[in-house]
Structure formats: C-alpha cells, structure tokens
Rosetta silent file (secondary structure, phi, psi, omega in degrees, C-alpha in Angstrom):
SEQUENCE: VGDADLLVSPELAAALQNTDLTGADVGDARVDGFVSLVDDTLPVVSFNLRTEGGEGSKGGEGSEGGEGGEGANGWSPGDSADFVTPPPTYEGELTSGEQANQAFVDLLEGQALLDDLQEGGYVIYIRHAQTERDFADQADPSLDIEDFSTQRVVSEFGVQQSLAIGEGFELSHIPYDTVITSQYGRAIETAAIAFGQYHKDPALNFLPFEDYTPEQIQEMRDNVTPLLTDVPNAGTNTVIVGHDDIFEA
SCORE:     score description
SCORE:     0.000 S_00000001
   1 L     0.000  133.255 -171.947   -2.900   34.740  117.750 S_00000001
   2 L   -81.651 -167.907 -177.152   -3.147   31.248  119.120 S_00000001
   3 L   -64.845  -27.091  175.905   -0.661   28.871  120.694 S_00000001
   4 E  -142.807  150.002 -172.963    0.776   28.071  117.292 S_00000001
   5 E  -133.103  137.848  178.468    0.509   29.964  114.062 S_00000001
   6 E  -116.863  117.533  178.342    0.640   28.925  110.442 S_00000001
   7 E   -85.117  119.544 -177.158    1.415   31.648  107.930 S_00000001
   8 L  -133.570  176.041  178.715   -0.530   30.927  104.769 S_00000001
   9 L   -70.447  153.872  177.513   -1.845   32.847  101.804 S_00000001
  10 H   -57.662  -34.287 -178.757   -4.860   35.119  102.353 S_00000001
  11 H   -65.656  -44.194  179.542   -6.835   32.938   99.944 S_00000001
  12 H   -67.937  -40.031  178.164   -6.180   29.757  101.918 S_00000001
  13 H   -60.072  -42.672  179.770   -6.852   31.544  105.192 S_00000001
  14 H   -65.991  -38.614 -179.685  -10.179   32.769  103.864 S_00000001
  15 H   -67.015  -30.970 -177.580  -11.076   29.309  102.580 S_00000001
  16 H   -92.334   -2.648 -173.318  -10.315   27.743  105.962 S_00000001
  17 L   -53.230  128.867  176.980  -12.012   30.424  108.033 S_00000001
  18 L    60.157   23.599  176.303  -13.968   28.944  110.957 S_00000001
  19 L   -85.537  133.311  177.679  -13.297   25.408  109.736 S_00000001
  20 E   -84.714  108.291 -179.386  -13.161   22.762  112.442 S_00000001
  21 L  -109.400   23.053  179.768   -9.942   20.835  111.809 S_00000001
  22 L   -54.661  126.953  178.988   -9.852   19.036  115.129 S_00000001
  23 L    90.964   -7.143 -179.627   -7.888   15.812  114.679 S_00000001
  24 L   -67.683  145.016  179.876   -6.334   16.795  111.362 S_00000001
  25 E   -79.456  133.462  173.505   -2.766   15.615  110.856 S_00000001
  26 E  -133.987   86.535 -174.854   -0.042   18.273  110.756 S_00000001
  27 L    64.493 -125.453  179.215    3.217   16.371  110.490 S_00000001
  28 L   -96.073   18.366  178.209    3.706   14.566  113.803 S_00000001
  29 E  -126.489  175.008  173.221    1.089   16.752  115.505 S_00000001
  30 E  -140.835  153.488 -176.565   -2.609   17.281  115.126 S_00000001
  31 E   -75.290  137.874  177.390   -4.844   20.303  115.307 S_00000001
  32 L  -126.346   79.415  178.959   -6.848   20.818  118.453 S_00000001
  33 L   145.837 -170.254 -176.604   -9.305   23.601  117.744 S_00000001
  34 E   -94.802  152.384  171.847  -10.753   25.869  115.123 S_00000001
  35 L   -94.618  134.063  179.951   -9.015   27.719  112.346 S_00000001
  36 E  -139.622  146.344  177.261   -9.842   31.396  112.243 S_00000001
  37 E   -87.276  125.131 -175.872   -8.810   34.328  110.112 S_00000001
  38 L   -63.240  -47.174  170.945   -7.374   37.073  112.292 S_00000001
  39 L  -156.372 -171.991 -172.303   -8.667   39.790  110.008 S_00000001
  40 L   -73.152  -14.347 -174.809   -9.372   40.443  106.353 S_00000001
  41 L  -118.139  -22.829 -173.317   -5.769   41.170  105.437 S_00000001
  42 L   -82.993  117.696 -178.451   -3.523   39.182  107.769 S_00000001
  43 L   -82.914   59.084  177.496   -2.489   35.811  106.267 S_00000001
  44 E  -125.232  128.651  172.062   -2.275   34.027  109.606 S_00000001
  45 E  -104.596  125.345 -179.303   -4.391   31.069  110.627 S_00000001
  46 E   -95.366  138.089  177.690   -4.497   30.560  114.382 S_00000001
  47 E  -159.442  168.050  175.866   -4.821   27.104  115.862 S_00000001
  48 L  -110.231  132.293  178.896   -3.667   25.002  118.780 S_00000001
  49 E  -101.851  139.667  174.764   -1.331   22.070  118.192 S_00000001
  50 E  -133.036  115.464 -178.290   -1.317   18.956  120.335 S_00000001
  51 E   -75.312  150.470 -178.392    1.331   16.357  119.606 S_00000001
  52 L   -74.718  123.534  168.542    0.390   12.723  119.770 S_00000001
  53 L    73.880   21.486  179.451    1.475   10.929  122.909 S_00000001
  54 L  -176.237 -106.994 -160.835    3.699   13.473  124.504 S_00000001
  55 L   -75.508  127.930  179.839    4.903   16.980  124.374 S_00000001
  56 E   -75.650  156.255 -178.176    2.373   19.764  124.792 S_00000001
  57 H   -68.213  143.317  178.601    2.435   22.796  122.588 S_00000001
  58 H    53.752   34.536  173.659    4.621   25.694  123.678 S_00000001
  59 H    72.971   28.363 -179.731    5.973   23.707  126.608 S_00000001
  60 L   -76.752 -160.712 -174.228    2.618   23.157  128.283 S_00000001
  61 L   -75.426  -13.649  178.841    1.666   20.291  130.538 S_00000001
  62 L    91.326  141.977  177.584    1.528   17.876  127.643 S_00000001
  63 L  -100.510  150.781  176.164   -1.372   15.907  126.282 S_00000001
  64 L    54.287   43.378  169.870   -1.971   12.243  126.897 S_00000001
  65 L    92.983    0.489 -178.072    0.614   12.001  129.670 S_00000001
  66 L   -77.933  166.678 -177.437    3.540   14.003  128.224 S_00000001
  67 L   -93.069   -8.338 -177.284    5.744   16.309  130.222 S_00000001
  68 L    94.741  147.234 -179.331    5.616   19.286  127.857 S_00000001
  69 L  -168.845 -142.316 -175.605    8.265   20.538  125.513 S_00000001
  70 L   -71.024  145.850  176.167    8.839   22.557  122.438 S_00000001
  71 L  -106.489 -142.676 -176.582    5.949   24.196  120.673 S_00000001
  72 H   -60.479  137.668  176.370    5.710   25.862  117.292 S_00000001
  73 H    57.557   29.383  178.680    9.026   26.426  115.496 S_00000001
  74 H    71.580   22.226 -174.634   10.936   24.794  118.356 S_00000001
  75 L   -99.440  137.691  175.089    9.808   27.496  120.785 S_00000001
  76 L  -129.220  151.425  178.068    9.130   26.987  124.477 S_00000001
  77 L   -56.247  139.020 -178.880    7.961   29.459  127.130 S_00000001
  78 L    91.753   -8.828 -177.442   10.862   31.318  128.713 S_00000001
  79 H   -63.355  -23.725 -177.422   13.112   31.004  125.674 S_00000001
  80 H   -64.482  -23.810 -177.625   13.224   34.789  125.298 S_00000001
  81 H   -63.227  -32.635 -177.187   15.427   35.048  128.412 S_00000001
  82 H  -113.362   11.091 -174.906   18.360   33.445  126.593 S_00000001
  83 L   -77.390  130.258 -177.707   17.486   34.394  123.030 S_00000001
  84 L  -125.173  127.473  172.535   20.339   36.105  121.205 S_00000001
  85 L  -104.178  126.491 -179.357   20.143   37.832  117.847 S_00000001
  86 L   -58.788  145.599  178.188   23.540   38.382  116.207 S_00000001
  87 L   -66.058  156.520 -178.828   24.489   42.049  115.806 S_00000001
  88 L   -67.744  148.566  174.152   24.145   43.530  112.322 S_00000001
  89 L  -119.857  146.056 -177.066   27.073   43.344  109.942 S_00000001
  90 L  -121.020  144.403  177.140   27.707   45.818  107.151 S_00000001
  91 L  -118.187  142.097  177.394   29.497   45.355  103.863 S_00000001
  92 L    76.142 -164.605 -178.506   31.136   48.079  101.826 S_00000001
  93 L   -70.863  134.481 -177.849   30.945   51.797  102.537 S_00000001
  94 L   -79.741  142.218  171.173   28.511   52.715  105.294 S_00000001
  95 L   -74.206  168.982  178.858   25.653   55.089  104.698 S_00000001
  96 H   -62.411  -35.970  177.930   25.241   58.016  107.068 S_00000001
  97 H   -66.686  -41.088  177.888   22.409   56.131  108.780 S_00000001
  98 H   -66.705  -37.712  176.347   24.533   53.001  109.252 S_00000001
  99 H   -62.546  -40.301  178.248   27.362   55.133  110.620 S_00000001
 100 H   -64.172  -38.434  177.281   24.905   56.682  113.099 S_00000001
 101 H   -61.206  -45.457 -177.821   23.794   53.184  114.171 S_00000001
 102 H   -66.815  -33.226 -175.809   27.369   52.114  114.842 S_00000001
 103 H   -87.599   -8.755 -173.767   28.198   55.294  116.749 S_00000001
 104 L   -66.375  137.132  177.278   25.019   55.346  118.841 S_00000001
 105 L  -116.715  127.337 -179.425   25.468   55.121  122.605 S_00000001
 106 L   -61.435  133.611  175.685   22.550   53.968  124.764 S_00000001
 107 L   -81.433  -29.361  176.812   21.261   56.656  127.100 S_00000001
 108 L  -135.381  150.881  174.892   19.656   54.029  129.337 S_00000001
 109 L  -155.134  167.690  176.422   20.268   50.322  129.769 S_00000001
 110 H    61.865 -140.686 -175.092   19.501   47.447  132.098 S_00000001
 111 H   -64.167  -34.627  179.408   17.064   48.014  134.941 S_00000001
 112 H   -62.442  -41.359  177.882   16.927   51.777  134.397 S_00000001
 113 H   -66.183  -44.697 -179.526   15.718   51.257  130.835 S_00000001
 114 H   -61.872  -42.047  179.023   13.195   48.623  131.904 S_00000001
 115 H   -58.700  -43.257 -179.629   11.827   50.879  134.637 S_00000001
 116 H   -66.611  -43.033 -179.665   11.245   53.673  132.135 S_00000001
 117 H   -63.489  -36.441  179.215    9.604   51.387  129.583 S_00000001
 118 H   -67.417  -27.748  177.508    7.270   50.022  132.238 S_00000001
 119 H   -79.308  -20.560  178.216    6.139   53.560  133.038 S_00000001
 120 L    89.087 -179.445  179.131    5.345   54.242  129.381 S_00000001
 121 L    99.175    5.930 -176.995    5.767   57.301  127.245 S_00000001
 122 L  -110.186  150.100  165.056    8.072   55.789  124.625 S_00000001
 123 E  -100.345  114.837 -174.983    7.829   55.130  120.904 S_00000001
 124 E  -101.603  111.289 -176.479    9.582   51.757  120.512 S_00000001
 125 E   -99.022  122.435 -178.311   10.852   51.242  116.968 S_00000001
 126 E  -121.288  128.400  170.787   11.614   47.623  116.020 S_00000001
 127 E   -71.038  146.117  177.767   13.001   46.461  112.723 S_00000001
 128 L   -54.433  159.336  179.774   11.063   43.499  111.320 S_00000001
 129 L   -67.780  168.221 -176.992   12.342   40.020  112.124 S_00000001
 130 L   -59.155  143.535 -179.671   14.897   38.228  109.973 S_00000001
 131 E  -108.647  170.964 -178.810   13.823   37.241  106.470 S_00000001
 132 L   -60.813  -39.724  175.631   14.701   34.303  104.251 S_00000001
 133 L  -152.378  161.089 -173.234   17.081   36.474  102.241 S_00000001
 134 L  -111.204  114.964  175.085   18.050   40.114  102.124 S_00000001
 135 L  -156.272  162.157 -174.835   17.480   42.116   98.966 S_00000001
 136 L   -82.704   74.274 -176.520   15.895   45.415   97.990 S_00000001
 137 H   -66.432  -20.992  179.188   12.483   44.085   97.023 S_00000001
 138 H   -63.516  -21.548  179.408   11.037   47.591   97.149 S_00000001
 139 H   -93.583   -0.884 -179.147   12.925   48.294   93.902 S_00000001
 140 L   -79.130  121.088 -178.230   11.614   45.152   92.172 S_00000001
 141 L   -63.707  -18.033  179.457    9.080   46.160   89.499 S_00000001
 142 L   -87.778   -2.679 -178.836    7.150   42.925   90.113 S_00000001
 143 L   -66.242  134.911  173.396    6.561   43.742   93.794 S_00000001
 144 L  -121.293  116.134 -174.916    2.918   43.982   94.845 S_00000001
 145 L   -61.479  -21.939  179.611    2.489   45.547   98.276 S_00000001
 146 L   -92.579   -5.837 -175.632   -0.698   43.505   98.776 S_00000001
 147 L  -118.545  103.488 -176.525    0.885   40.196   97.743 S_00000001
 148 H   -63.439  -23.920 -177.904    3.370   38.814  100.259 S_00000001
 149 H   -68.408  -14.757  177.759    4.572   36.192   97.777 S_00000001
 150 H   -95.335    5.633 -173.957    6.287   38.977   95.801 S_00000001
 151 L  -123.861  169.542  169.375    8.175   40.195   98.877 S_00000001
 152 L   -65.045  140.919 -178.526   10.781   39.037  101.359 S_00000001
 153 L  -121.161  155.152 -179.546    9.175   36.849  104.004 S_00000001
 154 E   -64.620  134.863 -179.066   10.059   36.142  107.631 S_00000001
 155 L   -84.515  177.620  175.656   12.327   33.120  108.039 S_00000001
 156 H   -58.509  -44.442  177.599   12.128   30.322  110.616 S_00000001
 157 H   -65.661  -35.111  177.559   14.605   32.210  112.778 S_00000001
 158 H   -64.162  -35.481  175.053   12.564   35.354  112.228 S_00000001
 159 H   -62.646  -43.670  178.122    9.492   33.629  113.629 S_00000001
 160 H   -64.229  -39.452  175.327   11.494   32.755  116.749 S_00000001
 161 H   -58.683  -44.057 -179.051   12.697   36.360  116.970 S_00000001
 162 H   -63.504  -42.598  176.919    9.092   37.555  116.805 S_00000001
 163 H   -62.530  -39.613  179.031    8.026   35.133  119.516 S_00000001
 164 H   -64.844  -39.540  178.477   10.940   36.299  121.674 S_00000001
 165 H   -61.716  -50.087 -178.959    9.931   39.937  121.224 S_00000001
 166 H   -61.102  -44.733  179.981    6.343   39.262  122.222 S_00000001
 167 H   -67.692  -35.724  178.497    7.288   37.165  125.227 S_00000001
 168 H   -61.195  -43.293  176.227    9.897   39.711  126.265 S_00000001
 169 H   -62.228  -44.013 -176.096    7.280   42.465  126.383 S_00000001
 170 H   -66.569  -50.020 -176.522    4.884   40.236  128.295 S_00000001
 171 H   -70.278  -26.479  179.809    7.328   38.904  130.889 S_00000001
 172 L   -90.059   -1.825  177.665    8.902   42.327  131.370 S_00000001
 173 L    57.799   45.803  176.624    5.474   43.964  131.828 S_00000001
 174 L   -93.441  114.682 -175.609    6.126   46.590  129.164 S_00000001
 175 L   -80.471  150.533  172.638    2.757   48.171  128.292 S_00000001
 176 L  -155.431  149.191  177.570    1.695   49.196  124.798 S_00000001
 177 L  -126.282   -8.578 -179.255   -1.631   50.089  123.272 S_00000001
 178 E  -136.748  132.572  175.100   -0.753   50.770  119.646 S_00000001
 179 E  -125.242  120.248 -176.952    1.285   48.706  117.176 S_00000001
 180 E  -115.323  136.560  177.491    2.010   50.320  113.809 S_00000001
 181 E  -128.794  165.625  166.912    3.603   48.565  110.832 S_00000001
 182 L   -72.743 -176.187  178.103    4.512   49.317  107.273 S_00000001
 183 L   -90.767    2.770 -178.745    2.469   47.683  104.530 S_00000001
 184 L   -82.532  143.522 -175.174    5.179   45.088  103.867 S_00000001
 185 H   -57.854  -38.796 -176.225    4.467   41.478  104.793 S_00000001
 186 H   -66.477  -33.159  175.842    7.604   40.978  106.888 S_00000001
 187 H   -72.901  -41.497  179.213    6.676   43.870  109.182 S_00000001
 188 H   -64.161  -45.328  179.467    3.063   42.703  109.431 S_00000001
 189 H   -60.269  -44.133 -179.858    4.122   39.098  110.157 S_00000001
 190 H   -59.633  -48.530 -178.251    6.537   40.242  112.867 S_00000001
 191 H   -65.510  -41.461 -178.125    3.902   42.375  114.595 S_00000001
 192 H   -63.252  -43.309 -179.203    1.171   39.756  114.304 S_00000001
 193 H   -71.336  -41.898 -175.426    3.319   37.007  115.829 S_00000001
 194 H   -75.476  -42.926 -168.997    4.857   39.216  118.519 S_00000001
 195 H  -119.496  -15.036  178.998    1.883   41.331  119.561 S_00000001
 196 L    72.516   10.932  178.363   -1.250   39.846  118.003 S_00000001
 197 L  -157.508  160.923  175.412   -2.315   43.251  116.702 S_00000001
 198 L  -177.456  160.999  159.996   -1.228   45.983  114.312 S_00000001
 199 E  -138.256  145.262 -171.719   -2.417   48.675  111.974 S_00000001
 200 E   -88.542  143.935  176.422   -0.621   49.595  108.776 S_00000001
 201 L  -138.067  117.612 -178.128    0.727   53.029  107.915 S_00000001
 202 H   -63.986  -12.603  176.741    2.272   53.712  104.474 S_00000001
 203 H   -63.048  -19.193  179.510    4.501   56.364  106.077 S_00000001
 204 H   -91.910    0.519 -179.643    6.699   53.430  107.149 S_00000001
 205 L   -77.275  155.062  169.762    7.107   52.129  103.596 S_00000001
 206 L   -67.160  159.364  157.856   10.276   52.359  101.535 S_00000001
 207 L   -81.096  151.546 -169.937   10.510   54.568   98.515 S_00000001
 208 L   -78.996   56.558  179.627   10.766   52.262   95.456 S_00000001
 209 L  -140.013  155.067  175.931   14.536   52.519   95.021 S_00000001
 210 L   -86.102  -39.670  176.405   17.576   50.517   96.086 S_00000001
 211 L  -117.746  141.449 -171.610   19.834   53.553   96.520 S_00000001
 212 L  -112.509  142.959  171.358   18.463   56.885   97.693 S_00000001
 213 L   -80.002  163.045  175.577   19.293   60.460   96.815 S_00000001
 214 H   -55.423  -36.175  179.310   19.559   63.002   99.648 S_00000001
 215 H   -66.679  -37.856  178.855   16.139   64.310   98.620 S_00000001
 216 H   -70.570  -37.880  176.027   14.595   60.831   98.874 S_00000001
 217 H   -61.628  -41.698  178.229   16.181   60.275  102.288 S_00000001
 218 H   -63.804  -37.955  178.080   14.667   63.561  103.415 S_00000001
 219 H   -62.666  -43.664  177.939   11.274   62.458  102.089 S_00000001
 220 H   -65.553  -38.051  177.427   11.422   59.228  104.116 S_00000001
 221 H   -62.286  -43.740  179.042   12.534   61.216  107.166 S_00000001
 222 H   -64.364  -34.185 -179.947    9.599   63.583  106.755 S_00000001
 223 H   -67.162  -44.090 -171.181    7.232   60.620  106.416 S_00000001
 224 H   -88.282  -23.396 -174.980    8.325   58.814  109.583 S_00000001
 225 H   -56.360  -42.681  178.520    9.068   61.743  111.901 S_00000001
 226 H   -59.391  -33.021  178.198    5.415   62.382  112.877 S_00000001
 227 H   -71.530  -36.081 -177.946    5.112   58.757  114.030 S_00000001
 228 H   -76.081  -21.838 -176.226    8.323   58.955  116.054 S_00000001
 229 H  -106.428   -0.035  178.450    7.325   62.198  117.737 S_00000001
 230 L   -75.254  118.125 -174.136    3.676   61.402  118.470 S_00000001
 231 L   -70.082  126.096  178.969    3.443   61.225  122.271 S_00000001
 232 L   -64.928  163.196  174.348    1.939   57.901  123.484 S_00000001
 233 L   -62.172  153.804 -178.033   -1.040   57.791  125.811 S_00000001
 234 L   -58.200  133.994  175.319   -0.222   58.141  129.499 S_00000001
 235 L    79.012   10.646 -179.371    1.135   54.981  131.105 S_00000001
 236 L  -146.563  174.426 -179.344    1.732   53.096  127.884 S_00000001
 237 L  -121.957  162.630  170.558    4.020   52.902  124.848 S_00000001
 238 E  -108.767  134.109  177.999    3.627   52.874  121.082 S_00000001
 239 E  -108.589  131.539  173.315    5.350   50.103  119.122 S_00000001
 240 E  -115.410  129.340  174.081    6.452   50.595  115.523 S_00000001
 241 E  -113.471  109.438 -172.880    7.543   47.596  113.440 S_00000001
 242 E  -137.999 -139.284 -170.960    9.316   48.917  110.373 S_00000001
 243 L  -134.024  155.963 -175.767   12.510   48.826  108.340 S_00000001
 244 H   -69.594  -38.525 -178.477   16.107   49.901  108.823 S_00000001
 245 H   -59.104  -40.116 -178.045   16.271   52.246  105.832 S_00000001
 246 H   -67.792  -43.529 -179.850   13.370   54.299  107.163 S_00000001
 247 H   -66.716  -40.810 -179.271   14.851   54.528  110.656 S_00000001
 248 H   -67.110  -24.594  177.393   18.309   55.363  109.344 S_00000001
 249 L   -62.618    0.000    0.000   16.811   58.211  107.305 S_00000001
C-alpha cells in the first residue's frame, strides 16, 4: 500500500490497473506515480500524492519547496503516538460477551505488554476500524459478501484508526507474519490500510442474524477458536482483523 490510498470499486481498480496518472488532478493535489491493483479482490488503488507548491504527502519533506505536512486523510507520521479512540459504549441490556468485555482486566500493560509482543507468540485480535454507521448488515437479505457496496464501509475516522494501527506496530517493532480477516469489506479495508497484507477466512464471518441463539453463539465460538489457539511461528505474532460479535462469542 502506497503513501496514500484511494478505496474504489474493484471494477474501477481493475480498469485503472497499471495506468500512469502522473500529473492528474486530485482535488488540490496531483498524482505522482502509477496506479496499481493490490490484488484481484482488494478494492484499493495505491498511489503517491504530491500537493502543488507545498506540503509533502504524509508529512514528508515537501515538494517544490514545502516544509511537509498532512498526508492522506489528514494523517502525518507520528500521529499514532497521540491517537485516541473513544471507548465503546453500550445501549440496553448487555450480552454475556459485552459483560465479559466490561469486566476484563488486562494481565499485562505498558512496557511489559510491549516487551512480550516484541518477542512474539501472540494472536492479536483487532476489531475492524470504525464504519460510517453501525447496523447488522449480516442480517440484510440484500448483502453480498463479495460486494462492499452492500456492506458497512470504513469511515474517514476509521481510515485514520487503521493508519494508527499500522504505524503503531511499525514504530513499536511488533513483528507479525500473518494477517487474517473475515470476508467483510470493513475488515479487509482495515487490514489492507494498516498492514498492507491479509488473507480471508470465513471462520471470522458473522452468522446471518442480528440476534443469536445460544446454539448460534456456540457455532461462532467453534468457528473462531482454532484461529485463536493456533500457535504463531517463533519470534512473531499472528494478527486477526475481525468483528466484535465473533470475539464476544
């Protein structure tokens, strides 16, 4: 994934693949490089942005005499150090999984946690970044798992969250060699922006319901448990980008 990323439809990405758009106007910036399709399924076009007369992309040295400043989505290098995501809020009666989240006490924190993560051996489960709106799209009969336009999509703030996650791993020297996502677009987008790689596993998908029976919760638990208990390779970690319902199961 390049210095700046434009999330587009797979069709547009395929049409633009390997197209030289150097000099093309993109708002108050222009493209400096080639457009390339990351893979056959990921609707991300990678390119480098260079603003006219000033600020370089992602806070770089700046082109044509600028001092450098904000890059894509208002993001600059180092922003992850001060990036804050509000804690989750719950409405109504809590599920057993939500109650477990609220009652959970960290076994490690601070430098001790970082030291362990740097040594590897962990499965790191991350919920996808924030979406434009929150609703149970898995229960929508019009949902197409292959068509992101029928699903919740990552918001502007979610893009910044994803960038913060990726930079946090990089600056903290946390190793990983495998990134696994569900088949939902918001999980794929989060992983692609944060880590630049992923492979999809349907075991991380929702069941197609808004409310779950105990039997369905057990089914989701059985699906995800092998991924959570698979020991990572020595000296590295496995990253999972999934959904809260699956983790709470």
